N, C-alpha and C positions, 0 to 999 in steps of 0.2 A: 359426787361431791365435786366440784372443780379445784384445779391449783390454787393454792393462795399466791396473794401478789409476790411474797417473799420468795417462794419457789420459781416464780417467773422470771424475777429479777435476778436469781442465783443462776438458773439456767442461763440465761442470756449472757451475763458477765461472764461465767466460767467459759462458754463455748467461745467467746471472743478471746480469752486468755489460753484456750487449747486445753482445757481441763474438763473431765467428766463431773457431773453433778452426782454425787452420792449420799449428801447429807446437807440440810440446810444449816446444820452446826458448825459445819467446816467452811472455812474461808477459803480463798482461791489456792494460797499457798500450801493448805492443809491436804488439797486433794492430790491424790497420787497418780491416779488414772488419767491419761491423756485423752484427748478428743480434737475435733475439728468439724469444720462445714464440708461435707462432700459436694464436690463439684466436678463436672465432667470436661476433658479436653476441649471439646467443642464450644464451649462457654468460655475459655480464658483466652484473653488477648495473647496473641502469640508474636507481636511486633512491639518495638517502643512506641510510646504515645509522643508524638510532636509536642513541644511548648505550644501553649495557647498562643494564638495570633486572630486578631479581628477579621472576619470574611462576610462576604455576601452569600445570600442562598445559592447554594449547589456548588459553592467553592469547595475544591478538595485540597486538604493539607497535608503535605508529604506522603499522598498516596494512601493515607489510612483513615482520614476522618473528612467528613463531609457536613458542611454546615446546612440544617434544614429546617424548615418550619413545619413541624409535624400537626396533624388535625387531632383534635380532641374529641371522644364521644363517651357518653355515660357508660357504665357497666351494669347491665341489669341486675336485680336483686342487691342493690348497695344503697339503697334509701335509708335513712335515719326514721326515727318515730315520728318525724313530721312530714314524711313523704318526699323529703329532699335527697338528691343524689350526693353520696360521699365519694363514690370511687368512678374514676374516668381512666380511659385507654387512650394511648397515643398509637398514631398509626402513620405510615409514609403517606406523602402528598398523593393526591389522586391522579395528578399528572407526572409522577416521578419518572417514568421510564423516558419519557419525550425530552425531560428537562435534564436530566442528570447525566454526566460526564463519566459516572462510575462505570468501568468495565463490567461490573458484575450486573448493572441496571438491566432487567429484564429476565434474569436467572435466578433460581433458588429463592429466597425469601426477598429479594430486591424488586418487589413488584409492586404496581400502583395499588394503594391505600391498604398494603399490607399492615395487620395489626401487630405491634411489637411483641406482646406477651405470646402470641400465637407461635412465634419463631422459638420458643423455649430457650432464650438466652442468647440466640445467634443474631439477634438485631438489639445492641446495647447502646446507649449513650454514654459519652464520657463523662464520668461523674467529676465533681471538683476537688477529689483528691489528687487529679493531676494537674491542678492548676485553678484558682479562684475564677479564672475566665470563663472556664466550663459550666459554670453555674447557669441553669437555665432560666430564661424569661418567660413568664406565662400571661396570657392575655385574655380578656374577655371582650364581647362586642356589644355591651349594651350602650355604648356611646361611640362609635368608631372602634378602633382597636385600642384597647385601654389595659397598662401593663397590672397584672396583681402583683403587687410586691411581695417581697418575704416576709414583712412583718404585718401582712394583711391579717385582719382580724378573725379570718376564718381558719387560720391555722393549718396550712398546707404543707405536705411533703410529695417528692417524687421519687418513685423507686426508678434509679437509673438502669438498673440490670434488665428490669421487664417493662418499662414505659407505663406503670401504674401511676397514676395521681390521686392522692387521697387529701380531701378537707376535711378537717373535724367537725366545723360548724358552717354548714352550707349557706350561702345568703337566700333570703326568702324569695327574691327575684331571680328567676332561673336565667335571665340574660346575663347576670354577672357571673355566670358558672364559666370554667375555663373553655375556651374555643381553640385556641393555639399555644403551642409551646416551641420555642426556639432553641435549638440545642445542637450538637455535634454527635454525629452518628458514626461509630466505629465501623469501617468498611475494609480493614487489612484482613491478614489470615488469623485464624484461630490456631490453637496449639496443636489440635487433631489433624488440620490440613499441613501442618509443617512436617509433623510426626511421619503422616502417611507419604509424603514427598519424600523425606529423607530416607525411609525405611524401604522404599520400592514398593509400597502399598498404593492403594488408589488414590487419586487426587481429581477435584473437581475442574473440569475443564472451565477455563473462562473465554469470553468474548463471545463471537458468533460462532455458527456451525462452521465446520473446516479451519476455523483459525489456529495457525500453529502456536504453540504454547511457549513461552518466553520467560525466563528467569527474571524476577523484578528485584531480587535482594531479600535477604533474610529468609529465604526458603519459599517466597512468595512466586506465583505463576500469573501470567496475564495473556490475553490473546486479543489480536486486532483484525478487522477486516481488511488491513493493508497488507498483511502477511498471511497467506491460507493455502492450504493443499485440499483440492478436491480428487478423492480416490476414485469416483466415478469416471471421470475424465482423465485422470492422472496427471493434473496440471497444476504446477506451483506459480501462485499469483503474488506479486510483490509490486506495491505502489510506493515509491520512493528510489532512493539511491543505492547502489549495490557496489561495495568496495572489496575486492579480492585481492589478497597478496600472494596467493598460489596460482597454479595453473587451472585453465578451464579446458576441459576434454568434452566434446559435443559432437553429436553426428550431423546436426544441424543448426545453422544460425539464421533465424528471420529477423533481421534488423529493421525496424521501421524507422529509426532516426538515430543518428550518433554525432557526437561531436568527438572525433579521434585525434589524439596528440601523436601518438606514435603506435605503430605497429611493428613488432619484432617478433617474427615468427619463422620456424624452419618447416621443412616438408611442404607439400602441395597445399596451395591456397586457391580457393574457387570464389567467384564472386558472380552472382547471378546465375539463372538457369533457364532463361527463354530469350529468344532473338530480340524481343523490345525491351530488354532490361537496359537501362541507362546509368553509367557510373561517371560521376562527376568528380573531379578534382582540381583545386586550384594550386599552382606552383609548378616548378620543373620536376622532370621525371629522367630517372636514370636505371637502365636495365645493366646489370654488373654480371660479370665471370670472375672466376678466380684471376684472370689475367688483367682485369680492368673493365671501362665502361663499353658495352656493346652497342647500347643505344641509347641516345640522351636527347630532350627536349630542353632547351633553356628559353623559358618563358620570357625571361627579362630581355635578353636579345633577339629574340625570336630566331634561334637557331637550332635546326635539328642534326644531330650526328649520326651516322651510321658506322659502325666499325666491322661490319660483317659482309657476308654475301648477301645479293637479294634476290629472291624468287617473285617473278613478276605473274600476275594472272594471264595465262594463254589459252585461247579458244581457237578451234580450227573448223573449216566449212569448205566445202567443195560446190555448195550452191548458194543462192541469195541468201543473205544473212541479214536480220535485223538486230543491230548492236543493241545491248543491255547495260543498264547502268554499272554493272559487276564486270564487264569486259575492261581490259587494258590491250593486251596483244590479240589481235585477230589475224590468225595465220591463214591465208587463203589458197587453195589448190585449183587453178582454173584450167589445168591440163584437158579436161574434157568439154569445158564450154566456159562462156564469160560469166563472170559473177558480179552482182551488185551487192555492196553492204551499205545499207541505210543507217544513218546516224540517229540517236534519240532525239526526241524533241529538246532542243537547248535549254527551254524554260524549265524541264524537269530536272537539270542537272545545276552542280554547283560552278561556280565561275573558277576556270582553272581545271575542271575535268578535262582528262586526256585520254586519246585513244591511239594507237599504232596499228595501222592495216600494213601486213607484209605478204608480197608474192612469196609463195613457199613453194610453187610447183614450177615456176621458171617458164611459163607458156604464156606470157603477156603480150608476145608479139603477135601471137595467133589470137588469143582470147582474153582481152583486157580485162582489168579489174575496175569496176566503178565504185567511187565512194559518193553516196549522195546524201545531201541534207535532208532533213524532214520538212515536208510541205514547203512554203516558200522561203525558207531559211537558207542561208548562204554560207559556202565555204570560201573564204578570201573573195567575197563578193560574187561568186559562181555558185549555181545551184550542184554542181558537181565537181569533182577530180577524179582523174583517170590514171591508172599505173599501166604504162605500156612498154616499160623496160624490164625485161626478167629480173626477178629478185630484188626489184626494188621496193621501197616501202614510203609510207607517209605518216607523219605525226600531226596531231591535231590537238587543239584545245578549245574549250568551250568558253563563252563569256558569260553563261549562265542566263540568257535572256532570248538572244535571237540568232544566234549562229556561231560558226566554228572558224579557227583560223590555224594554217600552217606553221609548224614551228619554222 
């Protein structure tokens, strides 16, 4: 024998009021034993629901709600005596993962075409108890997309908890059955996620693989491809700006591009690691000691100041020698034989490039020192210059194109 209608009504009413049903003869206030609806922490909203606001599909409100158009399909075994479906189930859009900006999209239950009731309460619509604006809108497709109003004669209801749609009196034309439901999906954290996060238990990682987890408020976590750590390569990747108020200690800096306002550092500082590295700066330069400036370049007035001793590059030879770009002082010992110093091609040098050739052997009376220009180039309109006085020297500079001149 089935339960009488009066018993069913009492059971439902007393359960809502938090009382147990012990007798049909007792009213709610006469029942002494308490009761309630059992529900798990994994299906209880863990974050406050934002106030309703109008939105477009896939818009996210307050990081907790997402406006969606859910697809609707009939549930097997729910036909009435006339063979017409009464029960239907909602599912996420078929292209949900590619269109949604929900950080959970593609993980857990947030996948394409996921049936809401198969998620066991972890995919819920926001019910109108949080605001009348959250009342869903339902549509059929018999003539375009037409709304099934709340007072439609089929007498329909939606279970916002599990996404099940029920119509008491199905229409005879199946094209009038529901095809879409527009509503707001809860995408925030559930209570169990907050408990596990606060109590040191396990928590579900968010975002793509290797995403570093970020606290999003109210115990929530999130992850992004813009901030990740790959343990296999031991590399942290950040796409965006980094602001550090403390110190940075690193063994190596590989700087691709920088706009530096100020560098204020103590200790040794190294720039570059190969001979072809180029370091470009704009503005004047000062090299200081505790007693003041030791070397300075005033780019505004084009003045270089040197307040220290100078060590010049010196090369010695006792045989014929071809000068290099890197030479400055070339010391020649011609005691045993005459020596010729050949200058580089002027076109390979910069305008103003200078050389000094010095007799260091003091034997030029006997063995002269000849300075020869390259090819047909000239030194003061002559192919050569000769040192014939002991310990004499010659200073030359290049015009950067065709020859040299004596200071």
